[in-house]
N, CA and C atoms as an extended XYZ file, in Angstrom:
489
Properties=species:S:1:pos:R:3:atomname:S:1:resname:S:1:resid:I:1 pbc="F F F"
N         8.544      -55.098      -33.542 N   MET     1
C         8.453      -54.376      -34.812 CA  MET     1
C         9.592      -54.780      -35.762 C   MET     1
N        10.786      -54.974      -35.199 N   LEU     2
C        11.902      -55.387      -36.011 CA  LEU     2
C        11.699      -56.765      -36.628 C   LEU     2
N        11.061      -57.631      -35.847 N   LEU     3
C        10.805      -58.977      -36.340 CA  LEU     3
C         9.846      -58.913      -37.546 C   LEU     3
N         8.835      -58.078      -37.443 N   LEU     4
C         7.821      -57.874      -38.524 CA  LEU     4
C         8.510      -57.376      -39.733 C   LEU     4
N         9.325      -56.384      -39.585 N   LEU     5
C        10.043      -55.789      -40.774 CA  LEU     5
C        10.959      -56.839      -41.394 C   LEU     5
N        11.651      -57.616      -40.560 N   SER     6
C        12.559      -58.670      -41.065 CA  SER     6
C        11.739      -59.705      -41.859 C   SER     6
N        10.633      -60.135      -41.336 N   LEU     7
C         9.766      -61.095      -42.113 CA  LEU     7
C         9.253      -60.542      -43.326 C   LEU     7
N         8.878      -59.298      -43.406 N   LEU     8
C         8.393      -58.646      -44.611 CA  LEU     8
C         9.479      -58.629      -45.693 C   LEU     8
N        10.687      -58.294      -45.255 N   LEU     9
C        11.781      -58.224      -46.226 CA  LEU     9
C        12.136      -59.610      -46.687 C   LEU     9
N        12.102      -60.602      -45.793 N   LEU    10
C        12.372      -61.971      -46.152 CA  LEU    10
C        11.441      -62.550      -47.177 C   LEU    10
N        10.177      -62.255      -47.101 N   PHE    11
C         9.149      -62.858      -47.940 CA  PHE    11
C         8.730      -61.902      -49.107 C   PHE    11
N         9.321      -60.755      -49.191 N   ALA    12
C         8.939      -59.789      -50.257 CA  ALA    12
C         9.521      -60.353      -51.562 C   ALA    12
N         8.779      -60.167      -52.704 N   PRO    13
C         9.375      -60.622      -53.959 CA  PRO    13
C        10.636      -59.857      -54.322 C   PRO    13
N        11.645      -60.519      -54.977 N   PRO    14
C        12.807      -59.812      -55.342 CA  PRO    14
C        12.568      -58.704      -56.302 C   PRO    14
N        13.358      -57.668      -56.187 N   VAL    15
C        13.214      -56.523      -57.139 CA  VAL    15
C        14.432      -56.544      -57.957 C   VAL    15
N        14.294      -56.297      -59.288 N   HIS    16
C        15.430      -56.254      -60.161 CA  HIS    16
C        15.599      -54.720      -60.540 C   HIS    16
N        16.830      -54.395      -60.765 N   ASP    17
C        17.242      -53.039      -61.022 CA  ASP    17
C        17.320      -52.774      -62.559 C   ASP    17
N        17.159      -53.728      -63.372 N   TYR    18
C        17.208      -53.471      -64.800 CA  TYR    18
C        15.954      -54.042      -65.477 C   TYR    18
N        15.624      -53.593      -66.638 N   HIS    19
C        14.486      -54.011      -67.357 CA  HIS    19
C        14.881      -54.408      -68.784 C   HIS    19
N        14.816      -55.629      -69.059 N   VAL    20
C        15.237      -56.187      -70.398 CA  VAL    20
C        14.398      -57.325      -70.781 C   VAL    20
N        14.212      -57.477      -72.074 N   SER    21
C        13.538      -58.628      -72.615 CA  SER    21
C        14.494      -59.202      -73.601 C   SER    21
N        14.468      -60.506      -73.769 N   LYS    22
C        15.232      -61.240      -74.827 CA  LYS    22
C        14.310      -61.958      -75.762 C   LYS    22
N        14.514      -61.846      -77.060 N   THR    23
C        13.664      -62.500      -78.003 CA  THR    23
C        14.484      -63.222      -79.101 C   THR    23
N        14.243      -64.441      -79.358 N   ASN    24
C        14.853      -65.168      -80.429 CA  ASN    24
C        13.807      -65.355      -81.568 C   ASN    24
N        14.154      -64.918      -82.771 N   VAL    25
C        13.330      -65.052      -83.937 CA  VAL    25
C        14.072      -66.042      -84.858 C   VAL    25
N        13.487      -67.213      -85.057 N   ARG    26
C        14.216      -68.283      -85.811 CA  ARG    26
C        13.450      -68.697      -87.063 C   ARG    26
N        14.006      -68.513      -88.197 N   TYR    27
C        13.430      -69.041      -89.433 CA  TYR    27
C        13.847      -70.501      -89.610 C   TYR    27
N        12.859      -71.410      -89.763 N   VAL    28
C        13.052      -72.810      -89.893 CA  VAL    28
C        12.614      -73.093      -91.378 C   VAL    28
N        13.573      -73.198      -92.264 N   ALA    29
C        13.239      -73.305      -93.713 CA  ALA    29
C        12.497      -74.599      -94.045 C   ALA    29
N        12.970      -75.728      -93.453 N   ASP    30
C        12.298      -76.971      -93.844 CA  ASP    30
C        10.854      -77.071      -93.350 C   ASP    30
N        10.448      -76.218      -92.472 N   ARG    31
C         9.030      -76.190      -92.005 CA  ARG    31
C         8.303      -74.966      -92.502 C   ARG    31
N         9.055      -74.103      -93.234 N   ASN    32
C         8.433      -72.712      -93.675 CA  ASN    32
C         7.762      -72.113      -92.442 C   ASN    32
N         8.499      -72.037      -91.413 N   GLN    33
C         8.019      -71.455      -90.114 CA  GLN    33
C         8.919      -70.511      -89.497 C   GLN    33
N         8.290      -69.486      -88.882 N   LEU    34
C         9.112      -68.603      -88.038 CA  LEU    34
C         8.697      -68.855      -86.601 C   LEU    34
N         9.702      -69.169      -85.742 N   GLN    35
C         9.533      -69.481      -84.331 CA  GLN    35
C        10.069      -68.352      -83.492 C   GLN    35
N         9.265      -67.935      -82.543 N   ILE    36
C         9.672      -66.803      -81.692 CA  ILE    36
C         9.577      -67.149      -80.227 C   ILE    36
N        10.652      -66.871      -79.495 N   GLU    37
C        10.661      -67.109      -78.087 CA  GLU    37
C        11.043      -65.753      -77.437 C   GLU    37
N        10.169      -65.365      -76.571 N   MET    38
C        10.416      -64.034      -75.857 CA  MET    38
C        10.470      -64.233      -74.346 C   MET    38
N        11.468      -63.656      -73.701 N   GLN    39
C        11.606      -63.801      -72.280 CA  GLN    39
C        11.480      -62.434      -71.667 C   GLN    39
N        10.544      -62.287      -70.709 N   VAL    40
C        10.387      -61.021      -70.023 CA  VAL    40
C        10.260      -61.362      -68.554 C   VAL    40
N        10.452      -60.289      -67.687 N   PHE    41
C        10.136      -60.410      -66.273 CA  PHE    41
C         8.624      -60.427      -66.067 C   PHE    41
N         8.070      -61.447      -65.446 N   VAL    42
C         6.640      -61.623      -65.349 CA  VAL    42
C         6.058      -60.431      -64.540 C   VAL    42
N         6.676      -59.947      -63.481 N   ASP    43
C         6.131      -58.836      -62.727 CA  ASP    43
C         6.078      -57.589      -63.561 C   ASP    43
N         7.081      -57.339      -64.497 N   ASP    44
C         7.074      -56.226      -65.265 CA  ASP    44
C         5.885      -56.178      -66.277 C   ASP    44
N         5.710      -57.306      -66.937 N   ILE    45
C         4.701      -57.312      -67.944 CA  ILE    45
C         3.306      -57.320      -67.351 C   ILE    45
N         3.115      -57.911      -66.179 N   GLU    46
C         1.811      -57.894      -65.504 CA  GLU    46
C         1.539      -56.481      -65.026 C   GLU    46
N         2.538      -55.787      -64.490 N   GLU    47
C         2.268      -54.425      -63.990 CA  GLU    47
C         1.950      -53.453      -65.156 C   GLU    47
N         2.635      -53.656      -66.299 N   ALA    48
C         2.362      -52.808      -67.511 CA  ALA    48
C         0.996      -53.054      -68.019 C   ALA    48
N         0.587      -54.363      -68.072 N   MET    49
C        -0.776      -54.597      -68.609 CA  MET    49
C        -1.852      -54.120      -67.629 C   MET    49
N        -1.609      -54.245      -66.303 N   GLU    50
C        -2.517      -53.694      -65.366 CA  GLU    50
C        -2.707      -52.200      -65.514 C   GLU    50
N        -1.534      -51.513      -65.672 N   GLU    51
C        -1.543      -50.085      -65.898 CA  GLU    51
C        -2.349      -49.702      -67.097 C   GLU    51
N        -2.406      -50.614      -68.109 N   ALA    52
C        -3.139      -50.365      -69.372 CA  ALA    52
C        -4.600      -50.802      -69.234 C   ALA    52
N        -4.966      -51.304      -68.102 N   GLY    53
C        -6.365      -51.673      -67.896 CA  GLY    53
C        -6.746      -53.111      -67.727 C   GLY    53
N        -5.749      -54.005      -67.836 N   ALA    54
C        -6.057      -55.448      -67.670 CA  ALA    54
C        -6.187      -55.721      -66.181 C   ALA    54
N        -6.914      -56.785      -65.850 N   PRO    55
C        -7.070      -57.223      -64.452 CA  PRO    55
C        -5.758      -57.885      -64.002 C   PRO    55
N        -5.641      -58.247      -62.733 N   ARG    56
C        -4.510      -58.913      -62.257 CA  ARG    56
C        -4.504      -60.300      -62.875 C   ARG    56
N        -3.446      -60.661      -63.594 N   LEU    57
C        -3.459      -61.857      -64.414 CA  LEU    57
C        -2.839      -63.081      -63.757 C   LEU    57
N        -1.829      -62.901      -62.956 N   ARG    58
C        -1.077      -64.014      -62.269 CA  ARG    58
C        -0.703      -65.084      -63.282 C   ARG    58
N         0.008      -64.616      -64.328 N   LEU    59
C         0.435      -65.541      -65.430 CA  LEU    59
C         1.171      -66.719      -65.017 C   LEU    59
N         0.838      -67.894      -65.476 N   GLY    60
C         1.561      -69.109      -65.226 CA  GLY    60
C         1.335      -69.716      -63.866 C   GLY    60
N         0.402      -69.185      -63.069 N   THR    61
C         0.219      -69.739      -61.764 CA  THR    61
C        -1.155      -70.423      -61.647 C   THR    61
N        -1.429      -71.204      -60.603 N   PRO    62
C        -2.753      -71.838      -60.455 CA  PRO    62
C        -3.907      -70.759      -60.384 C   PRO    62
N        -3.512      -69.551      -60.005 N   LYS    63
C        -4.556      -68.454      -59.835 CA  LYS    63
C        -4.684      -67.618      -61.053 C   LYS    63
N        -4.170      -68.086      -62.195 N   GLU    64
C        -4.176      -67.288      -63.420 CA  GLU    64
C        -5.584      -66.910      -63.836 C   GLU    64
N        -5.743      -65.651      -64.256 N   HIS    65
C        -7.008      -65.151      -64.735 CA  HIS    65
C        -7.489      -65.959      -65.957 C   HIS    65
N        -8.755      -66.261      -66.063 N   ALA    66
C        -9.271      -67.122      -67.113 CA  ALA    66
C        -8.990      -66.586      -68.486 C   ALA    66
N        -8.842      -65.287      -68.667 N   GLU    67
C        -8.644      -64.702      -69.955 CA  GLU    67
C        -7.220      -64.125      -70.069 C   GLU    67
N        -6.283      -64.653      -69.312 N   ALA    68
C        -4.902      -64.175      -69.336 CA  ALA    68
C        -4.279      -64.214      -70.716 C   ALA    68
N        -4.471      -65.295      -71.429 N   GLU    69
C        -3.887      -65.405      -72.743 CA  GLU    69
C        -4.420      -64.373      -73.760 C   GLU    69
N        -5.694      -64.125      -73.594 N   ARG    70
C        -6.262      -63.043      -74.489 CA  ARG    70
C        -5.674      -61.649      -74.198 C   ARG    70
N        -5.496      -61.312      -72.875 N   PHE    71
C        -4.878      -60.029      -72.584 CA  PHE    71
C        -3.456      -59.978      -73.020 C   PHE    71
N        -2.692      -61.085      -72.826 N   LEU    72
C        -1.264      -61.142      -73.283 CA  LEU    72
C        -1.174      -60.993      -74.743 C   LEU    72
N        -2.021      -61.723      -75.496 N   THR    73
C        -2.038      -61.652      -76.943 CA  THR    73
C        -2.328      -60.192      -77.411 C   THR    73
N        -3.249      -59.547      -76.790 N   ALA    74
C        -3.666      -58.179      -77.224 CA  ALA    74
C        -2.483      -57.238      -76.936 C   ALA    74
N        -1.769      -57.441      -75.780 N   TYR    75
C        -0.612      -56.598      -75.495 CA  TYR    75
C         0.458      -56.774      -76.518 C   TYR    75
N         0.784      -58.046      -76.859 N   LEU    76
C         1.806      -58.296      -77.790 CA  LEU    76
C         1.435      -57.782      -79.245 C   LEU    76
N         0.191      -57.924      -79.576 N   ASP    77
C        -0.253      -57.382      -80.882 CA  ASP    77
C         0.049      -55.898      -80.978 C   ASP    77
N        -0.043      -55.193      -79.921 N   LYS    78
C         0.184      -53.794      -79.894 CA  LYS    78
C         1.656      -53.475      -79.843 C   LYS    78
N         2.511      -54.328      -79.229 N   HIS    79
C         3.853      -53.987      -78.911 CA  HIS    79
C         4.945      -54.761      -79.604 C   HIS    79
N         4.522      -55.795      -80.361 N   PHE    80
C         5.518      -56.624      -81.029 CA  PHE    80
C         5.024      -56.914      -82.469 C   PHE    80
N         5.856      -56.608      -83.464 N   ARG    81
C         5.442      -56.716      -84.813 CA  ARG    81
C         6.661      -57.139      -85.675 C   ARG    81
N         6.382      -58.065      -86.623 N   ILE    82
C         7.407      -58.439      -87.547 CA  ILE    82
C         6.924      -58.213      -88.962 C   ILE    82
N         7.703      -57.410      -89.768 N   ASP    83
C         7.427      -57.245      -91.157 CA  ASP    83
C         8.444      -58.178      -91.888 C   ASP    83
N         7.926      -59.130      -92.608 N   TRP    84
C         8.748      -60.071      -93.279 CA  TRP    84
C         8.636      -59.894      -94.803 C   TRP    84
N         9.735      -59.603      -95.423 N   ASN    85
C         9.706      -59.384      -96.909 CA  ASN    85
C         8.766      -58.207      -97.221 C   ASN    85
N         8.693      -57.225      -96.414 N   GLY    86
C         7.864      -56.057      -96.693 CA  GLY    86
C         6.424      -56.135      -96.271 C   GLY    86
N         6.007      -57.254      -95.721 N   GLU    87
C         4.565      -57.383      -95.295 CA  GLU    87
C         4.545      -57.796      -93.815 C   GLU    87
N         3.435      -57.291      -93.172 N   ARG    88
C         3.267      -57.739      -91.754 CA  ARG    88
C         3.013      -59.209      -91.658 C   ARG    88
N         3.701      -59.834      -90.748 N   LEU    89
C         3.657      -61.274      -90.612 CA  LEU    89
C         2.705      -61.552      -89.469 C   LEU    89
N         1.644      -62.241      -89.733 N   PRO    90
C         0.735      -62.621      -88.611 CA  PRO    90
C         1.325      -63.765      -87.801 C   PRO    90
N         1.475      -63.494      -86.542 N   VAL    91
C         2.033      -64.561      -85.581 CA  VAL    91
C         0.906      -64.927      -84.634 C   VAL    91
N         0.975      -66.179      -84.174 N   GLU    92
C         0.012      -66.660      -83.269 CA  GLU    92
C         0.634      -67.104      -81.968 C   GLU    92
N        -0.104      -66.971      -80.859 N   MET    93
C         0.411      -67.449      -79.584 CA  MET    93
C         0.374      -68.936      -79.515 C   MET    93
N         1.579      -69.520      -79.194 N   ILE    94
C         1.612      -70.996      -79.053 CA  ILE    94
C         1.436      -71.305      -77.559 C   ILE    94
N         1.970      -70.414      -76.708 N   GLY    95
C         1.837      -70.631      -75.233 CA  GLY    95
C         2.790      -69.814      -74.476 C   GLY    95
N         2.818      -70.014      -73.172 N   TYR    96
C         3.801      -69.255      -72.311 CA  TYR    96
C         3.985      -70.101      -71.083 C   TYR    96
N         5.104      -69.896      -70.374 N   GLU    97
C         5.383      -70.651      -69.162 CA  GLU    97
C         6.326      -69.779      -68.310 C   GLU    97
N         6.091      -69.954      -66.986 N   LEU    98
C         7.043      -69.344      -66.018 CA  LEU    98
C         8.301      -70.167      -65.864 C   LEU    98
N         9.467      -69.460      -65.746 N   GLU    99
C        10.675      -70.145      -65.434 CA  GLU    99
C        10.591      -70.702      -64.010 C   GLU    99
N        11.447      -71.652      -63.711 N   ASP   100
C        11.489      -72.238      -62.372 CA  ASP   100
C        11.590      -71.284      -61.225 C   ASP   100
N        12.282      -70.139      -61.471 N   ASP   101
C        12.491      -69.152      -60.428 CA  ASP   101
C        11.228      -68.248      -60.263 C   ASP   101
N        10.250      -68.449      -61.062 N   MET   102
C         8.950      -67.710      -61.008 CA  MET   102
C         9.115      -66.210      -61.373 C   MET   102
N        10.271      -65.804      -61.908 N   HIS   103
C        10.440      -64.404      -62.295 CA  HIS   103
C        10.402      -64.164      -63.795 C   HIS   103
N        10.957      -65.109      -64.526 N   GLY   104
C        10.996      -64.973      -65.977 CA  GLY   104
C         9.773      -65.654      -66.603 C   GLY   104
N         9.283      -65.030      -67.662 N   LEU   105
C         8.138      -65.574      -68.375 CA  LEU   105
C         8.548      -65.875      -69.792 C   LEU   105
N         8.482      -67.004      -70.342 N   TRP   106
C         8.814      -67.332      -71.772 CA  TRP   106
C         7.455      -67.340      -72.521 C   TRP   106
N         7.440      -66.602      -73.557 N   ILE   107
C         6.271      -66.544      -74.454 CA  ILE   107
C         6.663      -67.115      -75.844 C   ILE   107
N         5.832      -68.003      -76.314 N   TYR   108
C         6.141      -68.675      -77.579 CA  TYR   108
C         5.093      -68.255      -78.664 C   TYR   108
N         5.647      -67.798      -79.795 N   LEU   109
C         4.822      -67.339      -80.904 CA  LEU   109
C         5.325      -68.063      -82.129 C   LEU   109
N         4.505      -68.175      -83.198 N   ALA   110
C         4.919      -68.761      -84.460 CA  ALA   110
C         4.091      -68.195      -85.583 C   ALA   110
N         4.657      -68.299      -86.802 N   ALA   111
C         4.022      -67.989      -88.012 CA  ALA   111
C         4.310      -69.149      -89.007 C   ALA   111
N         3.333      -69.522      -89.676 N   ASN   112
C         3.468      -70.694      -90.692 CA  ASN   112
C         3.377      -70.148      -92.098 C   ASN   112
N         3.828      -70.994      -93.055 N   ASP   113
C         3.725      -70.670      -94.449 CA  ASP   113
C         4.559      -69.404      -94.773 C   ASP   113
N         5.766      -69.353      -94.198 N   VAL   114
C         6.638      -68.190      -94.270 CA  VAL   114
C         7.589      -68.401      -95.424 C   VAL   114
N         7.698      -67.372      -96.331 N   ALA   115
C         8.578      -67.479      -97.494 CA  ALA   115
C        10.031      -67.296      -97.035 C   ALA   115
N        10.963      -67.675      -97.876 N   ASP   116
C        12.339      -67.463      -97.570 CA  ASP   116
C        12.604      -65.954      -97.282 C   ASP   116
N        13.398      -65.674      -96.338 N   PRO   117
C        13.650      -64.274      -95.880 CA  PRO   117
C        14.473      -63.532      -96.931 C   PRO   117
N        14.097      -62.261      -97.014 N   GLU   118
C        14.964      -61.311      -97.824 CA  GLU   118
C        15.242      -60.157      -96.855 C   GLU   118
N        14.201      -59.556      -96.314 N   GLY   119
C        14.373      -58.468      -95.375 CA  GLY   119
C        13.400      -58.637      -94.196 C   GLY   119
N        13.793      -58.147      -93.094 N   ILE   120
C        12.938      -58.339      -91.933 CA  ILE   120
C        13.064      -57.014      -91.058 C   ILE   120
N        11.931      -56.525      -90.658 N   THR   121
C        11.900      -55.448      -89.740 CA  THR   121
C        11.102      -55.924      -88.468 C   THR   121
N        11.806      -55.738      -87.317 N   VAL   122
C        11.154      -56.090      -86.031 CA  VAL   122
C        10.845      -54.808      -85.254 C   VAL   122
N         9.665      -54.701      -84.802 N   GLU   123
C         9.236      -53.673      -83.904 CA  GLU   123
C         9.001      -54.292      -82.528 C   GLU   123
N         9.717      -53.839      -81.543 N   ASN   124
C         9.489      -54.416      -80.157 CA  ASN   124
C         9.527      -53.268      -79.144 C   ASN   124
N         8.355      -52.848      -78.838 N   SER   125
C         8.105      -51.810      -77.844 CA  SER   125
C         7.656      -52.370      -76.517 C   SER   125
N         7.855      -53.674      -76.309 N   VAL   126
C         7.344      -54.371      -75.085 CA  VAL   126
C         7.952      -53.652      -73.923 C   VAL   126
N         7.108      -53.127      -73.023 N   LEU   127
C         7.436      -52.531      -71.739 CA  LEU   127
C         8.072      -51.177      -71.794 C   LEU   127
N         8.330      -50.707      -72.994 N   THR   128
C         8.973      -49.378      -73.061 CA  THR   128
C         8.010      -48.231      -72.698 C   THR   128
N         6.773      -48.432      -72.770 N   GLU   129
C         5.832      -47.388      -72.277 CA  GLU   129
C         5.812      -47.269      -70.777 C   GLU   129
N         6.236      -48.369      -70.138 N   TYR   130
C         6.156      -48.427      -68.655 CA  TYR   130
C         7.487      -48.255      -67.975 C   TYR   130
N         8.573      -48.619      -68.637 N   TYR   131
C         9.923      -48.426      -68.063 CA  TYR   131
C        10.800      -47.622      -69.000 C   TYR   131
N        11.251      -46.460      -68.627 N   ALA   132
C        12.060      -45.642      -69.426 CA  ALA   132
C        13.372      -46.322      -69.852 C   ALA   132
N        13.864      -47.220      -68.929 N   ASP   133
C        15.184      -47.831      -69.156 CA  ASP   133
C        15.044      -49.216      -69.838 C   ASP   133
N        13.837      -49.566      -70.273 N   GLN   134
C        13.657      -50.965      -70.834 CA  GLN   134
C        14.406      -51.052      -72.109 C   GLN   134
N        15.144      -52.252      -72.218 N   LYS   135
C        15.874      -52.625      -73.406 CA  LYS   135
C        15.327      -53.930      -73.898 C   LYS   135
N        15.098      -54.059      -75.247 N   ASN   136
C        14.640      -55.256      -75.808 CA  ASN   136
C        15.656      -55.786      -76.830 C   ASN   136
N        16.189      -56.935      -76.531 N   ILE   137
C        17.223      -57.558      -77.389 CA  ILE   137
C        16.512      -58.622      -78.299 C   ILE   137
N        16.780      -58.515      -79.558 N   VAL   138
C        16.188      -59.470      -80.509 CA  VAL   138
C        17.360      -60.064      -81.285 C   VAL   138
N        17.378      -61.418      -81.335 N   LYS   139
C        18.406      -62.158      -82.099 CA  LYS   139
C        17.668      -62.858      -83.226 C   LYS   139
N        18.118      -62.683      -84.404 N   LEU   140
C        17.644      -63.300      -85.530 CA  LEU   140
C        18.450      -64.519      -85.931 C   LEU   140
N        17.874      -65.631      -86.272 N   TYR   141
C        18.484      -66.868      -86.664 CA  TYR   141
C        17.950      -67.358      -87.956 C   TYR   141
N        18.877      -67.855      -88.849 N   ASP   142
C        18.466      -68.511      -90.012 CA  ASP   142
C        18.865      -70.007      -89.727 C   ASP   142
N        17.890      -70.754      -89.264 N   GLY   143
C        18.206      -72.063      -88.744 CA  GLY   143
C        18.897      -71.920      -87.431 C   GLY   143
N        20.052      -72.549      -87.382 N   GLU   144
C        20.855      -72.496      -86.156 CA  GLU   144
C        21.861      -71.300      -86.171 C   GLU   144
N        22.020      -70.704      -87.291 N   ARG   145
C        23.011      -69.580      -87.482 CA  ARG   145
C        22.372      -68.247      -87.137 C   ARG   145
N        23.099      -67.561      -86.173 N   ARG   146
C        22.642      -66.207      -85.812 CA  ARG   146
C        23.067      -65.257      -86.873 C   ARG   146
N        22.123      -64.480      -87.437 N   VAL   147
C        22.512      -63.516      -88.512 CA  VAL   147
C        22.461      -62.128      -88.049 C   VAL   147
N        21.855      -61.813      -86.905 N   ALA   148
C        21.832      -60.467      -86.476 CA  ALA   148
C        21.373      -60.417      -85.012 C   ALA   148
N        21.797      -59.350      -84.347 N   THR   149
C        21.344      -58.988      -83.003 CA  THR   149
C        20.836      -57.501      -83.051 C   THR   149
N        19.655      -57.312      -82.616 N   MET   150
C        19.084      -55.971      -82.590 CA  MET   150
C        18.784      -55.519      -81.139 C   MET   150
N        19.003      -54.228      -80.923 N   LEU   151
C        18.690      -53.666      -79.585 CA  LEU   151
C        17.713      -52.555      -79.783 C   LEU   151
N        16.602      -52.672      -79.066 N   MET   152
C        15.558      -51.680      -79.183 CA  MET   152
C        15.183      -51.121      -77.810 C   MET   152
N        14.758      -49.850      -77.796 N   ASP   153
C        14.344      -49.220      -76.566 CA  ASP   153
C        13.275      -48.166      -76.915 C   ASP   153
N        12.929      -47.407      -75.935 N   ARG   154
C        11.863      -46.361      -76.110 CA  ARG   154
C        12.142      -45.488      -77.306 C   ARG   154
N        13.395      -45.022      -77.487 N   ASN   155
C        13.796      -44.169      -78.550 CA  ASN   155
C        13.987      -44.818      -79.873 C   ASN   155
N        14.250      -46.109      -79.861 N   LYS   156
C        14.418      -46.901      -81.127 CA  LYS   156
C        13.600      -48.172      -80.994 C   LYS   156
N        12.298      -48.133      -81.300 N   PRO   157
C        11.494      -49.276      -81.113 CA  PRO   157
C        11.577      -50.321      -82.217 C   PRO   157
N        12.252      -50.096      -83.321 N   SER   158
C        12.335      -51.026      -84.432 CA  SER   158
C        13.761      -51.083      -85.061 C   SER   158
N        13.929      -52.140      -85.723 N   SER   159
C        15.243      -52.344      -86.446 CA  SER   159
C        15.025      -53.246      -87.654 C   SER   159
N        15.730      -52.975      -88.700 N   ALA   160
C        15.630      -53.793      -89.920 CA  ALA   160
C        16.980      -54.503      -90.235 C   ALA   160
N        16.820      -55.660      -90.838 N   GLU   161
C        17.963      -56.483      -91.269 CA  GLU   161
C        17.634      -57.161      -92.553 C   GLU   161
N        18.659      -57.525      -93.361 N   THR   162
C        18.448      -58.332      -94.498 CA  THR   162
C        19.215      -59.654      -94.274 C   THR   162
N        18.699      -60.710      -94.820 N   PHE   163
C        19.299      -62.049      -94.662 CA  PHE   163
C        20.320      -62.287      -95.732 C   PHE   163
């Protein structure tokens, strides 16, 4: 019995005690493009989407669900929004990939034909409905220069900045 318990603990997926996402929002003036990179724990986002009715997705693995990108896009459409110069900015999914450790998921989004920034509001409620302690960090960049860092959670799902 002890051997079985030891093997289960040895091969069990690691559990993390904190819930955080990191997002970089970068305005690239010479391309009139907004580039977005979001990093989340893959197990957290899969569990939250399953709780909301999605099938088991197995994101970034050979067993990935055929419509995983559609489910992920729908989830992000509901939980991540950028208002750019007072108007909602339509962003499109570029892709996503698992980190080498198989725990982090990088999600890539972009918006084209973006005007020079004046004001930006970011709403990021990713995973806050599932984890009460979820924190979402958003860093805004004007090219290579970081202009702001925003912290969002269940009680403060959005933040505004001016460039």
